[in-house]
C-alpha positions in Angstrom: 0.0 0.0 0.0 2.8 2.4 0.9 4.8 1.6 -2.2 1.8 2.2 -4.5 1.2 5.5 -2.7 4.9 6.5 -3.3 4.7 5.4 -6.9 1.5 7.6 -7.4 3.2 10.6 -5.7 6.3 10.1 -7.9 4.2 9.9 -11.1 2.2 13.0 -10.1 5.4 15.0 -9.4 6.9 14.0 -12.8 3.7 14.7 -14.6 3.4 18.1 -12.8 7.0 19.1 -13.6 6.5 18.0 -17.3 3.4 20.1 -17.7 4.9 23.1 -15.9 8.1 23.1 -17.9 6.1 22.9 -21.2 3.8 25.7 -20.0 6.7 28.0 -19.1 8.5 27.2 -22.4 5.4 28.1 -24.3 4.8 31.2 -22.3 8.4 32.4 -22.9 8.2 31.6 -26.6 5.1 33.8 -26.9 6.7 36.6 -24.7 9.0 37.9 -27.5 7.5 38.3 -30.9 9.7 40.7 -32.8 13.4 40.8 -32.6 13.3 44.5 -31.9 11.4 43.8 -28.7 14.2 41.7 -27.2 15.2 42.6 -23.7 18.6 43.9 -22.7 20.9 41.0 -22.4 19.1 39.0 -25.1 21.1 40.7 -27.8 24.5 42.3 -28.4 24.9 45.2 -30.7 28.2 45.7 -32.7 30.2 48.9 -32.2 29.6 51.4 -35.0 32.2 51.8 -37.7 33.9 55.2 -37.0 34.9 57.5 -39.8 38.5 58.6 -39.1 38.0 62.1 -40.5 34.7 63.0 -38.7 35.0 60.7 -35.7 31.3 59.8 -36.2 29.6 56.6 -37.4 30.1 56.1 -41.1 26.4 55.8 -41.8 25.4 59.0 -39.9 22.4 60.7 -41.6 20.1 63.3 -40.0 21.7 62.8 -36.5 21.0 59.1 -36.4 23.1 56.0 -37.4 22.4 52.3 -37.4 24.3 49.4 -35.7 23.8 45.7 -36.3 22.4 43.7 -33.3 22.9 39.9 -32.9 20.4 38.0 -30.7 21.8 35.6 -28.2 22.2 31.9 -29.0 19.0 29.9 -28.9 16.7 33.0 -29.1 13.8 32.6 -31.4 12.1 35.8 -32.6 10.3 37.3 -35.6 12.4 39.2 -38.2 11.2 42.4 -39.9 9.9 40.3 -42.9 7.6 38.3 -40.6 9.5 35.0 -40.5 10.6 33.4 -37.3 14.3 32.5 -36.9 16.3 30.7 -34.2 19.6 32.4 -33.8 23.0 30.9 -33.0 24.5 34.2 -31.9 26.3 34.9 -35.2 23.5 36.2 -37.3 22.3 39.8 -37.5 18.7 40.0 -36.2 17.9 43.7 -36.4 19.3 47.2 -36.7 19.2 49.6 -33.8 19.4 53.4 -34.1 22.0 55.4 -32.2 22.5 59.2 -32.1 25.3 60.9 -33.9 26.4 64.5 -34.3 26.6 66.9 -37.3 30.3 67.8 -37.8 31.8 69.9 -40.6 35.6 70.0 -40.1 36.3 72.1 -37.0 38.6 70.3 -34.6 38.1 70.8 -30.9 41.8 70.3 -30.2 42.8 72.9 -32.7 40.2 75.4 -31.4 41.3 75.0 -27.8 45.0 75.3 -28.8 44.4 78.4 -30.8 42.4 79.9 -28.0 45.1 79.1 -25.4 48.1 80.3 -27.3 46.8 82.8 -29.9 43.5 83.8 -28.4 44.8 87.3 -27.6 45.2 87.8 -31.4 41.7 86.5 -32.2 43.0 83.4 -34.0 40.4 81.1 -32.3 37.5 83.3 -33.5 38.9 83.5 -37.0 39.2 79.7 -37.0 35.6 79.1 -35.8 34.2 81.5 -38.4 33.6 84.7 -36.4 35.8 87.2 -38.3 34.3 90.3 -36.7 34.9 89.0 -33.2 38.4 87.9 -34.2 39.2 91.4 -35.6 37.8 93.0 -32.4 40.1 90.7 -30.3 43.1 91.5 -32.5 42.5 95.2 -32.4 42.0 95.3 -28.6 44.7 92.7 -27.9 42.2 90.2 -26.5 40.0 92.7 -24.6 42.9 93.4 -22.3 43.3 89.7 -21.2 39.9 89.2 -19.5 38.1 88.6 -22.9 40.8 86.0 -23.9 40.3 84.1 -20.6 36.5 84.1 -21.0 36.7 83.1 -24.6 39.1 80.2 -23.7 36.6 79.0 -21.0 33.7 79.2 -23.4 35.5 77.2 -26.1 36.9 74.7 -23.7 33.5 74.0 -22.3 32.1 73.7 -25.9 29.6 76.5 -25.3 31.1 78.4 -28.3 31.3 76.3 -31.4 31.7 76.7 -35.1 29.7 79.6 -36.6 27.5 77.4 -38.9 26.0 75.5 -36.0 27.9 72.2 -36.4 29.7 70.4 -33.7 33.4 70.0 -33.1 35.3 67.0 -34.3 36.0 65.2 -31.0 37.3 61.6 -30.7 34.3 59.2 -30.7 35.4 57.6 -27.4 36.9 60.9 -26.2 35.7 63.6 -23.8 32.5 64.8 -25.3 30.1 67.1 -23.6 26.4 66.5 -23.7 24.5 69.7 -22.9 21.3 69.1 -20.9 18.5 71.6 -20.9 15.1 72.0 -19.4 12.0 73.2 -21.3 8.3 73.1 -20.7 8.0 69.5 -21.9 10.6 68.3 -19.4 9.2 66.0 -16.7 10.1 67.1 -13.2 9.9 64.4 -10.6 8.3 65.7 -7.4 10.5 65.7 -4.4 9.0 63.7 -1.5 9.8 65.6 1.7 10.4 63.6 4.9 
């Protein structure tokens, strides 16, 4: 009697684990439909190919670029054309957009060096495309030193940039500044006072 009861409990537990494992596998298979909806850790995106001249991704258009992403091994997801595919970790599953900057040939290193060494002559402003300010600095010998210092700080902090509105050429993995701003559409998290 006891052995039949143990056998029944063993069969029930095996049957229960079999049903649960198939249920969870089916649930996980339905969880991700499109490859673009994969969670972080289920895919790996390649580094962008960087153009040596501009230090931006080679395929940068309208401030966005694309990188190829490879789903992890044994991930099954739906491609953009609608077909399902099981990945081995070597195939490209989708493209992800990354941001890039508009550059036009003005080097950050050159601008800072000109501002540091020849700023009192206005060479930095001539280089950046501000000839009137460059001439003013040249004629006043850098606004008597204070203007040269202020200009150096503005250029070093990337507040003053090229005159046509483009960004400096800065090494892609270098010291880039990202200016943050607040406008009327910015969400402000309320502070919970104690």
